[in-house]
PyMOL Python script that loads the backbone (N, CA, C, O; Angstrom):
from pymol import cmd

cmd.read_pdbstr("""\
ATOM      1  N   MET A   1     -72.999 117.250 102.507  1.00  0.00           N
ATOM      2  CA  MET A   1     -72.962 116.103 101.607  1.00  0.00           C
ATOM      3  C   MET A   1     -73.345 114.856 102.395  1.00  0.00           C
ATOM      4  O   MET A   1     -72.877 114.645 103.514  1.00  0.00           O
ATOM      5  N   SER A   2     -74.192 114.045 101.801  1.00  0.00           N
ATOM      6  CA  SER A   2     -74.647 112.798 102.408  1.00  0.00           C
ATOM      7  C   SER A   2     -74.004 111.604 101.706  1.00  0.00           C
ATOM      8  O   SER A   2     -73.579 111.690 100.553  1.00  0.00           O
ATOM      9  N   VAL A   3     -73.947 110.499 102.428  1.00  0.00           N
ATOM     10  CA  VAL A   3     -73.441 109.246 101.873  1.00  0.00           C
ATOM     11  C   VAL A   3     -74.468 108.166 102.183  1.00  0.00           C
ATOM     12  O   VAL A   3     -74.963 108.072 103.306  1.00  0.00           O
ATOM     13  N   LYS A   4     -74.784 107.351 101.181  1.00  0.00           N
ATOM     14  CA  LYS A   4     -75.731 106.257 101.368  1.00  0.00           C
ATOM     15  C   LYS A   4     -75.205 105.041 100.627  1.00  0.00           C
ATOM     16  O   LYS A   4     -74.779 105.135  99.476  1.00  0.00           O
ATOM     17  N   ARG A   5     -75.241 103.891 101.304  1.00  0.00           N
ATOM     18  CA  ARG A   5     -74.838 102.624 100.676  1.00  0.00           C
ATOM     19  C   ARG A   5     -76.075 101.797 100.388  1.00  0.00           C
ATOM     20  O   ARG A   5     -76.948 101.630 101.240  1.00  0.00           O
ATOM     21  N   VAL A   6     -76.129 101.286  99.175  1.00  0.00           N
ATOM     22  CA  VAL A   6     -77.266 100.473  98.746  1.00  0.00           C
ATOM     23  C   VAL A   6     -76.782  99.315  97.880  1.00  0.00           C
ATOM     24  O   VAL A   6     -75.676  99.329  97.341  1.00  0.00           O
ATOM     25  N   ARG A   7     -77.635  98.329  97.769  1.00  0.00           N
ATOM     26  CA  ARG A   7     -77.376  97.202  96.863  1.00  0.00           C
ATOM     27  C   ARG A   7     -78.416  97.258  95.758  1.00  0.00           C
ATOM     28  O   ARG A   7     -79.619  97.283  96.018  1.00  0.00           O
ATOM     29  N   PHE A   8     -77.941  97.278  94.530  1.00  0.00           N
ATOM     30  CA  PHE A   8     -78.805  97.219  93.354  1.00  0.00           C
ATOM     31  C   PHE A   8     -78.808  95.788  92.850  1.00  0.00           C
ATOM     32  O   PHE A   8     -77.753  95.171  92.705  1.00  0.00           O
ATOM     33  N   THR A   9     -79.992  95.262  92.583  1.00  0.00           N
ATOM     34  CA  THR A   9     -80.137  93.980  91.898  1.00  0.00           C
ATOM     35  C   THR A   9     -80.866  94.274  90.596  1.00  0.00           C
ATOM     36  O   THR A   9     -81.990  94.775  90.596  1.00  0.00           O
ATOM     37  N   PHE A  10     -80.212  93.956  89.492  1.00  0.00           N
ATOM     38  CA  PHE A  10     -80.734  94.302  88.176  1.00  0.00           C
ATOM     39  C   PHE A  10     -81.527  93.148  87.571  1.00  0.00           C
ATOM     40  O   PHE A  10     -81.079  92.002  87.608  1.00  0.00           O
ATOM     41  N   PRO A  11     -82.718  93.446  87.007  1.00  0.00           N
ATOM     42  CA  PRO A  11     -83.417  92.422  86.230  1.00  0.00           C
ATOM     43  C   PRO A  11     -82.712  92.239  84.890  1.00  0.00           C
ATOM     44  O   PRO A  11     -81.944  93.100  84.461  1.00  0.00           O
ATOM     45  N   GLU A  12     -82.974  91.128  84.243  1.00  0.00           N
ATOM     46  CA  GLU A  12     -82.300  90.822  82.976  1.00  0.00           C
ATOM     47  C   GLU A  12     -82.488  91.932  81.935  1.00  0.00           C
ATOM     48  O   GLU A  12     -81.577  92.208  81.154  1.00  0.00           O
ATOM     49  N   ALA A  13     -83.650  92.559  81.921  1.00  0.00           N
ATOM     50  CA  ALA A  13     -83.924  93.597  80.918  1.00  0.00           C
ATOM     51  C   ALA A  13     -83.043  94.834  81.089  1.00  0.00           C
ATOM     52  O   ALA A  13     -82.864  95.593  80.137  1.00  0.00           O
ATOM     53  N   LEU A  14     -82.492  95.050  82.280  1.00  0.00           N
ATOM     54  CA  LEU A  14     -81.686  96.250  82.539  1.00  0.00           C
ATOM     55  C   LEU A  14     -80.192  95.995  82.665  1.00  0.00           C
ATOM     56  O   LEU A  14     -79.418  96.940  82.813  1.00  0.00           O
ATOM     57  N   ILE A  15     -79.780  94.752  82.609  1.00  0.00           N
ATOM     58  CA  ILE A  15     -78.395  94.420  82.926  1.00  0.00           C
ATOM     59  C   ILE A  15     -77.390  95.115  82.007  1.00  0.00           C
ATOM     60  O   ILE A  15     -76.261  95.372  82.425  1.00  0.00           O
ATOM     61  N   GLN A  16     -77.766  95.417  80.788  1.00  0.00           N
ATOM     62  CA  GLN A  16     -76.834  96.053  79.871  1.00  0.00           C
ATOM     63  C   GLN A  16     -77.098  97.548  79.693  1.00  0.00           C
ATOM     64  O   GLN A  16     -76.492  98.182  78.829  1.00  0.00           O
ATOM     65  N   GLU A  17     -77.990  98.113  80.496  1.00  0.00           N
ATOM     66  CA  GLU A  17     -78.290  99.543  80.431  1.00  0.00           C
ATOM     67  C   GLU A  17     -77.349 100.310  81.376  1.00  0.00           C
ATOM     68  O   GLU A  17     -76.980  99.784  82.427  1.00  0.00           O
ATOM     69  N   PRO A  18     -76.964 101.520  81.026  1.00  0.00           N
ATOM     70  CA  PRO A  18     -76.032 102.297  81.859  1.00  0.00           C
ATOM     71  C   PRO A  18     -76.734 103.023  83.009  1.00  0.00           C
ATOM     72  O   PRO A  18     -76.613 104.242  83.138  1.00  0.00           O
ATOM     73  N   VAL A  19     -77.458 102.288  83.834  1.00  0.00           N
ATOM     74  CA  VAL A  19     -78.260 102.879  84.902  1.00  0.00           C
ATOM     75  C   VAL A  19     -77.399 103.679  85.877  1.00  0.00           C
ATOM     76  O   VAL A  19     -77.753 104.803  86.230  1.00  0.00           O
ATOM     77  N   ILE A  20     -76.289 103.124  86.310  1.00  0.00           N
ATOM     78  CA  ILE A  20     -75.439 103.796  87.303  1.00  0.00           C
ATOM     79  C   ILE A  20     -74.823 105.061  86.709  1.00  0.00           C
ATOM     80  O   ILE A  20     -74.781 106.099  87.371  1.00  0.00           O
ATOM     81  N   TYR A  21     -74.356 104.985  85.492  1.00  0.00           N
ATOM     82  CA  TYR A  21     -73.805 106.170  84.827  1.00  0.00           C
ATOM     83  C   TYR A  21     -74.867 107.272  84.725  1.00  0.00           C
ATOM     84  O   TYR A  21     -74.595 108.430  85.043  1.00  0.00           O
ATOM     85  N   LEU A  22     -76.066 106.912  84.285  1.00  0.00           N
ATOM     86  CA  LEU A  22     -77.131 107.899  84.130  1.00  0.00           C
ATOM     87  C   LEU A  22     -77.529 108.529  85.466  1.00  0.00           C
ATOM     88  O   LEU A  22     -77.848 109.716  85.524  1.00  0.00           O
ATOM     89  N   MET A  23     -77.510 107.736  86.536  1.00  0.00           N
ATOM     90  CA  MET A  23     -77.802 108.295  87.860  1.00  0.00           C
ATOM     91  C   MET A  23     -76.830 109.414  88.204  1.00  0.00           C
ATOM     92  O   MET A  23     -77.233 110.500  88.622  1.00  0.00           O
ATOM     93  N   GLY A  24     -75.553 109.136  88.022  1.00  0.00           N
ATOM     94  CA  GLY A  24     -74.535 110.132  88.322  1.00  0.00           C
ATOM     95  C   GLY A  24     -74.662 111.366  87.462  1.00  0.00           C
ATOM     96  O   GLY A  24     -74.491 112.488  87.938  1.00  0.00           O
ATOM     97  N   HIS A  25     -74.961 111.158  86.201  1.00  0.00           N
ATOM     98  CA  HIS A  25     -75.050 112.262  85.248  1.00  0.00           C
ATOM     99  C   HIS A  25     -76.307 113.112  85.467  1.00  0.00           C
ATOM    100  O   HIS A  25     -76.226 114.340  85.506  1.00  0.00           O
ATOM    101  N   GLU A  26     -77.452 112.470  85.609  1.00  0.00           N
ATOM    102  CA  GLU A  26     -78.718 113.193  85.698  1.00  0.00           C
ATOM    103  C   GLU A  26     -78.981 113.797  87.066  1.00  0.00           C
ATOM    104  O   GLU A  26     -79.620 114.844  87.164  1.00  0.00           O
ATOM    105  N   PHE A  27     -78.501 113.159  88.120  1.00  0.00           N
ATOM    106  CA  PHE A  27     -78.827 113.612  89.471  1.00  0.00           C
ATOM    107  C   PHE A  27     -77.632 114.211  90.209  1.00  0.00           C
ATOM    108  O   PHE A  27     -77.750 114.622  91.364  1.00  0.00           O
ATOM    109  N   ARG A  28     -76.506 114.258  89.550  1.00  0.00           N
ATOM    110  CA  ARG A  28     -75.292 114.841  90.127  1.00  0.00           C
ATOM    111  C   ARG A  28     -74.930 114.228  91.477  1.00  0.00           C
ATOM    112  O   ARG A  28     -74.635 114.931  92.444  1.00  0.00           O
ATOM    113  N   VAL A  29     -74.961 112.904  91.511  1.00  0.00           N
ATOM    114  CA  VAL A  29     -74.490 112.169  92.675  1.00  0.00           C
ATOM    115  C   VAL A  29     -73.249 111.386  92.258  1.00  0.00           C
ATOM    116  O   VAL A  29     -73.123 110.972  91.105  1.00  0.00           O
ATOM    117  N   ILE A  30     -72.357 111.194  93.185  1.00  0.00           N
ATOM    118  CA  ILE A  30     -71.159 110.395  92.938  1.00  0.00           C
ATOM    119  C   ILE A  30     -71.523 108.941  93.192  1.00  0.00           C
ATOM    120  O   ILE A  30     -72.062 108.607  94.247  1.00  0.00           O
ATOM    121  N   THR A  31     -71.230 108.076  92.227  1.00  0.00           N
ATOM    122  CA  THR A  31     -71.580 106.661  92.320  1.00  0.00           C
ATOM    123  C   THR A  31     -70.295 105.836  92.402  1.00  0.00           C
ATOM    124  O   THR A  31     -69.618 105.618  91.397  1.00  0.00           O
ATOM    125  N   ASN A  32     -69.977 105.389  93.592  1.00  0.00           N
ATOM    126  CA  ASN A  32     -68.797 104.565  93.808  1.00  0.00           C
ATOM    127  C   ASN A  32     -69.207 103.099  93.914  1.00  0.00           C
ATOM    128  O   ASN A  32     -69.909 102.716  94.850  1.00  0.00           O
ATOM    129  N   VAL A  33     -68.774 102.285  92.966  1.00  0.00           N
ATOM    130  CA  VAL A  33     -69.056 100.847  93.011  1.00  0.00           C
ATOM    131  C   VAL A  33     -68.069 100.221  93.984  1.00  0.00           C
ATOM    132  O   VAL A  33     -66.857 100.324  93.797  1.00  0.00           O
ATOM    133  N   ARG A  34     -68.584  99.574  95.021  1.00  0.00           N
ATOM    134  CA  ARG A  34     -67.733  98.939  96.037  1.00  0.00           C
ATOM    135  C   ARG A  34     -67.567  97.447  95.811  1.00  0.00           C
ATOM    136  O   ARG A  34     -66.495  96.901  96.072  1.00  0.00           O
ATOM    137  N   MET A  35     -68.597  96.782  95.336  1.00  0.00           N
ATOM    138  CA  MET A  35     -68.556  95.359  95.023  1.00  0.00           C
ATOM    139  C   MET A  35     -69.552  95.115  93.902  1.00  0.00           C
ATOM    140  O   MET A  35     -70.531  95.848  93.764  1.00  0.00           O
ATOM    141  N   ALA A  36     -69.302  94.088  93.103  1.00  0.00           N
ATOM    142  CA  ALA A  36     -70.238  93.775  92.033  1.00  0.00           C
ATOM    143  C   ALA A  36     -70.074  92.334  91.584  1.00  0.00           C
ATOM    144  O   ALA A  36     -68.995  91.749  91.685  1.00  0.00           O
ATOM    145  N   ASP A  37     -71.163  91.780  91.090  1.00  0.00           N
ATOM    146  CA  ASP A  37     -71.164  90.474  90.453  1.00  0.00           C
ATOM    147  C   ASP A  37     -72.179  90.570  89.324  1.00  0.00           C
ATOM    148  O   ASP A  37     -73.385  90.479  89.556  1.00  0.00           O
ATOM    149  N   VAL A  38     -71.695  90.753  88.115  1.00  0.00           N
ATOM    150  CA  VAL A  38     -72.557  91.002  86.962  1.00  0.00           C
ATOM    151  C   VAL A  38     -72.149  90.101  85.809  1.00  0.00           C
ATOM    152  O   VAL A  38     -70.963  89.948  85.517  1.00  0.00           O
ATOM    153  N   ASP A  39     -73.140  89.506  85.157  1.00  0.00           N
ATOM    154  CA  ASP A  39     -72.891  88.797  83.904  1.00  0.00           C
ATOM    155  C   ASP A  39     -73.935  89.254  82.898  1.00  0.00           C
ATOM    156  O   ASP A  39     -74.620  90.246  83.144  1.00  0.00           O
ATOM    157  N   GLU A  40     -74.075  88.575  81.788  1.00  0.00           N
ATOM    158  CA  GLU A  40     -74.965  89.065  80.741  1.00  0.00           C
ATOM    159  C   GLU A  40     -76.456  88.939  81.062  1.00  0.00           C
ATOM    160  O   GLU A  40     -77.280  89.515  80.353  1.00  0.00           O
ATOM    161  N   LYS A  41     -76.820  88.201  82.114  1.00  0.00           N
ATOM    162  CA  LYS A  41     -78.239  88.016  82.436  1.00  0.00           C
ATOM    163  C   LYS A  41     -78.645  88.541  83.806  1.00  0.00           C
ATOM    164  O   LYS A  41     -79.789  88.961  83.981  1.00  0.00           O
ATOM    165  N   THR A  42     -77.765  88.530  84.759  1.00  0.00           N
ATOM    166  CA  THR A  42     -78.115  88.965  86.114  1.00  0.00           C
ATOM    167  C   THR A  42     -76.966  89.753  86.714  1.00  0.00           C
ATOM    168  O   THR A  42     -75.848  89.752  86.200  1.00  0.00           O
ATOM    169  N   GLY A  43     -77.267  90.417  87.801  1.00  0.00           N
ATOM    170  CA  GLY A  43     -76.190  91.109  88.481  1.00  0.00           C
ATOM    171  C   GLY A  43     -76.649  91.913  89.670  1.00  0.00           C
ATOM    172  O   GLY A  43     -77.810  92.308  89.779  1.00  0.00           O
ATOM    173  N   TRP A  44     -75.697  92.143  90.564  1.00  0.00           N
ATOM    174  CA  TRP A  44     -75.921  93.021  91.690  1.00  0.00           C
ATOM    175  C   TRP A  44     -74.682  93.888  91.879  1.00  0.00           C
ATOM    176  O   TRP A  44     -73.576  93.520  91.485  1.00  0.00           O
ATOM    177  N   VAL A  45     -74.897  95.043  92.492  1.00  0.00           N
ATOM    178  CA  VAL A  45     -73.821  95.999  92.715  1.00  0.00           C
ATOM    179  C   VAL A  45     -74.040  96.651  94.069  1.00  0.00           C
ATOM    180  O   VAL A  45     -75.158  97.050  94.398  1.00  0.00           O
ATOM    181  N   ILE A  46     -72.973  96.762  94.856  1.00  0.00           N
ATOM    182  CA  ILE A  46     -73.007  97.560  96.078  1.00  0.00           C
ATOM    183  C   ILE A  46     -72.499  98.943  95.705  1.00  0.00           C
ATOM    184  O   ILE A  46     -71.364  99.095  95.251  1.00  0.00           O
ATOM    185  N   LEU A  47     -73.345  99.955  95.898  1.00  0.00           N
ATOM    186  CA  LEU A  47     -73.002 101.333  95.555  1.00  0.00           C
ATOM    187  C   LEU A  47     -72.905 102.189  96.800  1.00  0.00           C
ATOM    188  O   LEU A  47     -73.677 102.031  97.745  1.00  0.00           O
ATOM    189  N   GLU A  48     -71.949 103.093  96.785  1.00  0.00           N
ATOM    190  CA  GLU A  48     -71.886 104.139  97.792  1.00  0.00           C
ATOM    191  C   GLU A  48     -72.175 105.442  97.056  1.00  0.00           C
ATOM    192  O   GLU A  48     -71.388 105.878  96.215  1.00  0.00           O
ATOM    193  N   LEU A  49     -73.300 106.056  97.374  1.00  0.00           N
ATOM    194  CA  LEU A  49     -73.731 107.282  96.721  1.00  0.00           C
ATOM    195  C   LEU A  49     -73.391 108.474  97.595  1.00  0.00           C
ATOM    196  O   LEU A  49     -73.644 108.463  98.799  1.00  0.00           O
ATOM    197  N   GLU A  50     -72.816 109.503  96.987  1.00  0.00           N
ATOM    198  CA  GLU A  50     -72.468 110.726  97.698  1.00  0.00           C
ATOM    199  C   GLU A  50     -73.092 111.907  96.991  1.00  0.00           C
ATOM    200  O   GLU A  50     -73.108 111.966  95.761  1.00  0.00           O
ATOM    201  N   GLY A  51     -73.607 112.849  97.767  1.00  0.00           N
ATOM    202  CA  GLY A  51     -74.181 114.055  97.195  1.00  0.00           C
ATOM    203  C   GLY A  51     -75.250 114.628  98.096  1.00  0.00           C
ATOM    204  O   GLY A  51     -75.344 114.269  99.270  1.00  0.00           O
ATOM    205  N   ASP A  52     -76.050 115.511  97.550  1.00  0.00           N
ATOM    206  CA  ASP A  52     -77.163 116.100  98.267  1.00  0.00           C
ATOM    207  C   ASP A  52     -78.171 114.996  98.609  1.00  0.00           C
ATOM    208  O   ASP A  52     -78.509 114.181  97.750  1.00  0.00           O
ATOM    209  N   ALA A  53     -78.645 114.965  99.845  1.00  0.00           N
ATOM    210  CA  ALA A  53     -79.545 113.897 100.294  1.00  0.00           C
ATOM    211  C   ALA A  53     -80.798 113.808  99.426  1.00  0.00           C
ATOM    212  O   ALA A  53     -81.245 112.709  99.100  1.00  0.00           O
ATOM    213  N   ASP A  54     -81.366 114.952  99.049  1.00  0.00           N
ATOM    214  CA  ASP A  54     -82.568 114.942  98.211  1.00  0.00           C
ATOM    215  C   ASP A  54     -82.275 114.371  96.825  1.00  0.00           C
ATOM    216  O   ASP A  54     -83.101 113.649  96.265  1.00  0.00           O
ATOM    217  N   GLU A  55     -81.105 114.690  96.269  1.00  0.00           N
ATOM    218  CA  GLU A  55     -80.737 114.156  94.951  1.00  0.00           C
ATOM    219  C   GLU A  55     -80.480 112.655  95.021  1.00  0.00           C
ATOM    220  O   GLU A  55     -80.823 111.925  94.090  1.00  0.00           O
ATOM    221  N   ILE A  56     -79.891 112.194  96.096  1.00  0.00           N
ATOM    222  CA  ILE A  56     -79.688 110.750  96.270  1.00  0.00           C
ATOM    223  C   ILE A  56     -81.043 110.053  96.301  1.00  0.00           C
ATOM    224  O   ILE A  56     -81.241 109.045  95.623  1.00  0.00           O
ATOM    225  N   ASP A  57     -81.973 110.585  97.085  1.00  0.00           N
ATOM    226  CA  ASP A  57     -83.300 109.984  97.170  1.00  0.00           C
ATOM    227  C   ASP A  57     -84.014 109.999  95.818  1.00  0.00           C
ATOM    228  O   ASP A  57     -84.650 109.015  95.441  1.00  0.00           O
ATOM    229  N   ARG A  58     -83.910 111.112  95.088  1.00  0.00           N
ATOM    230  CA  ARG A  58     -84.521 111.203  93.758  1.00  0.00           C
ATOM    231  C   ARG A  58     -83.906 110.188  92.794  1.00  0.00           C
ATOM    232  O   ARG A  58     -84.615 109.559  92.009  1.00  0.00           O
ATOM    233  N   SER A  59     -82.574 110.033  92.861  1.00  0.00           N
ATOM    234  CA  SER A  59     -81.908 109.091  91.955  1.00  0.00           C
ATOM    235  C   SER A  59     -82.307 107.649  92.269  1.00  0.00           C
ATOM    236  O   SER A  59     -82.466 106.838  91.358  1.00  0.00           O
ATOM    237  N   LEU A  60     -82.468 107.329  93.548  1.00  0.00           N
ATOM    238  CA  LEU A  60     -82.883 105.977  93.926  1.00  0.00           C
ATOM    239  C   LEU A  60     -84.319 105.703  93.497  1.00  0.00           C
ATOM    240  O   LEU A  60     -84.631 104.603  93.041  1.00  0.00           O
ATOM    241  N   ALA A  61     -85.189 106.687  93.637  1.00  0.00           N
ATOM    242  CA  ALA A  61     -86.577 106.527  93.183  1.00  0.00           C
ATOM    243  C   ALA A  61     -86.620 106.314  91.675  1.00  0.00           C
ATOM    244  O   ALA A  61     -87.405 105.504  91.181  1.00  0.00           O
ATOM    245  N   TRP A  62     -85.780 107.037  90.946  1.00  0.00           N
ATOM    246  CA  TRP A  62     -85.705 106.896  89.491  1.00  0.00           C
ATOM    247  C   TRP A  62     -85.252 105.486  89.108  1.00  0.00           C
ATOM    248  O   TRP A  62     -85.849 104.854  88.238  1.00  0.00           O
ATOM    249  N   ALA A  63     -84.191 104.994  89.764  1.00  0.00           N
ATOM    250  CA  ALA A  63     -83.682 103.652  89.457  1.00  0.00           C
ATOM    251  C   ALA A  63     -84.721 102.584  89.795  1.00  0.00           C
ATOM    252  O   ALA A  63     -84.897 101.619  89.051  1.00  0.00           O
ATOM    253  N   GLN A  64     -85.395 102.765  90.909  1.00  0.00           N
ATOM    254  CA  GLN A  64     -86.415 101.800  91.303  1.00  0.00           C
ATOM    255  C   GLN A  64     -87.574 101.796  90.306  1.00  0.00           C
ATOM    256  O   GLN A  64     -88.117 100.737  89.992  1.00  0.00           O
ATOM    257  N   ALA A  65     -87.952 102.959  89.813  1.00  0.00           N
ATOM    258  CA  ALA A  65     -89.020 103.046  88.816  1.00  0.00           C
ATOM    259  C   ALA A  65     -88.627 102.355  87.509  1.00  0.00           C
ATOM    260  O   ALA A  65     -89.494 101.876  86.779  1.00  0.00           O
ATOM    261  N   LYS A  66     -87.325 102.301  87.209  1.00  0.00           N
ATOM    262  CA  LYS A  66     -86.849 101.607  86.009  1.00  0.00           C
ATOM    263  C   LYS A  66     -86.879 100.083  86.183  1.00  0.00           C
ATOM    264  O   LYS A  66     -86.815  99.350  85.196  1.00  0.00           O
ATOM    265  N   GLY A  67     -86.977  99.596  87.440  1.00  0.00           N
ATOM    266  CA  GLY A  67     -87.048  98.162  87.684  1.00  0.00           C
ATOM    267  C   GLY A  67     -85.915  97.594  88.518  1.00  0.00           C
ATOM    268  O   GLY A  67     -85.846  96.381  88.717  1.00  0.00           O
ATOM    269  N   VAL A  68     -85.015  98.455  89.014  1.00  0.00           N
ATOM    270  CA  VAL A  68     -83.907  97.998  89.846  1.00  0.00           C
ATOM    271  C   VAL A  68     -84.421  97.736  91.254  1.00  0.00           C
ATOM    272  O   VAL A  68     -85.128  98.567  91.824  1.00  0.00           O
ATOM    273  N   ARG A  69     -84.069  96.585  91.815  1.00  0.00           N
ATOM    274  CA  ARG A  69     -84.382  96.327  93.222  1.00  0.00           C
ATOM    275  C   ARG A  69     -83.301  97.005  94.058  1.00  0.00           C
ATOM    276  O   ARG A  69     -82.111  96.847  93.783  1.00  0.00           O
ATOM    277  N   ILE A  70     -83.710  97.757  95.075  1.00  0.00           N
ATOM    278  CA  ILE A  70     -82.766  98.504  95.901  1.00  0.00           C
ATOM    279  C   ILE A  70     -82.945  98.079  97.347  1.00  0.00           C
ATOM    280  O   ILE A  70     -84.048  98.126  97.891  1.00  0.00           O
ATOM    281  N   ASP A  71     -81.835  97.658  97.966  1.00  0.00           N
ATOM    282  CA  ASP A  71     -81.838  97.259  99.366  1.00  0.00           C
ATOM    283  C   ASP A  71     -80.773  98.055 100.104  1.00  0.00           C
ATOM    284  O   ASP A  71     -79.714  98.336  99.542  1.00  0.00           O
ATOM    285  N   PRO A  72     -81.036  98.425 101.366  1.00  0.00           N
ATOM    286  CA  PRO A  72     -80.024  99.141 102.137  1.00  0.00           C
ATOM    287  C   PRO A  72     -78.855  98.219 102.486  1.00  0.00           C
ATOM    288  O   PRO A  72     -79.014  97.004 102.592  1.00  0.00           O
ATOM    289  N   VAL A  73     -77.688  98.818 102.659  1.00  0.00           N
ATOM    290  CA  VAL A  73     -76.494  98.089 103.071  1.00  0.00           C
ATOM    291  C   VAL A  73     -76.034  98.664 104.402  1.00  0.00           C
ATOM    292  O   VAL A  73     -75.862  99.875 104.540  1.00  0.00           O
ATOM    293  N   THR A  74     -75.838  97.797 105.366  1.00  0.00           N
ATOM    294  CA  THR A  74     -75.341  98.225 106.666  1.00  0.00           C
ATOM    295  C   THR A  74     -74.021  97.526 106.943  1.00  0.00           C
ATOM    296  O   THR A  74     -73.736  96.475 106.370  1.00  0.00           O
ATOM    297  N   GLY A  75     -73.241  98.093 107.796  1.00  0.00           N
ATOM    298  CA  GLY A  75     -71.949  97.504 108.143  1.00  0.00           C
ATOM    299  C   GLY A  75     -70.860  97.920 107.172  1.00  0.00           C
ATOM    300  O   GLY A  75     -71.067  98.759 106.297  1.00  0.00           O
ATOM    301  N   ASP A  76     -69.705  97.317 107.347  1.00  0.00           N
ATOM    302  CA  ASP A  76     -68.553  97.644 106.523  1.00  0.00           C
ATOM    303  C   ASP A  76     -68.612  96.929 105.170  1.00  0.00           C
ATOM    304  O   ASP A  76     -69.064  95.789 105.063  1.00  0.00           O
ATOM    305  N   VAL A  77     -68.151  97.624 104.167  1.00  0.00           N
ATOM    306  CA  VAL A  77     -68.002  97.038 102.832  1.00  0.00           C
ATOM    307  C   VAL A  77     -66.523  97.027 102.518  1.00  0.00           C
ATOM    308  O   VAL A  77     -65.867  98.068 102.546  1.00  0.00           O
ATOM    309  N   VAL A  78     -66.001  95.863 102.221  1.00  0.00           N
ATOM    310  CA  VAL A  78     -64.596  95.722 101.911  1.00  0.00           C
ATOM    311  C   VAL A  78     -64.400  95.964 100.429  1.00  0.00           C
ATOM    312  O   VAL A  78     -65.054  95.334  99.597  1.00  0.00           O
ATOM    313  N   GLU A  79     -63.494  96.880 100.097  1.00  0.00           N
ATOM    314  CA  GLU A  79     -63.206  97.123  98.688  1.00  0.00           C
ATOM    315  C   GLU A  79     -62.329  96.006  98.162  1.00  0.00           C
ATOM    316  O   GLU A  79     -61.472  95.482  98.872  1.00  0.00           O
ATOM    317  N   GLY A  80     -62.554  95.649  96.909  1.00  0.00           N
ATOM    318  CA  GLY A  80     -61.763  94.569  96.356  1.00  0.00           C
ATOM    319  C   GLY A  80     -61.494  94.763  94.904  1.00  0.00           C
ATOM    320  O   GLY A  80     -60.833  93.932  94.282  1.00  0.00           O
TER     321      GLY A  80
END
""", "prot")
cmd.dss("prot")
cmd.show_as("cartoon", "prot")
cmd.util.cbc("prot")
cmd.orient("prot")
């Protein structure tokens, strides 16, 4: 099992879509939200993804193709 931390930045057109839920459902990866700042127009989320490395990569490619900006996260993430 692999773990990858990423930051999703959502465009306004996707902010109300269940992108994270669909990732977990379609690609069988565990999506743990560690931090988030979301309102009705903009938002970002720090995700910790767990699962098969190939499925994580496929799920990230899928989200990026939908319009989500994805950036790597390094260092510690404090849960809050």
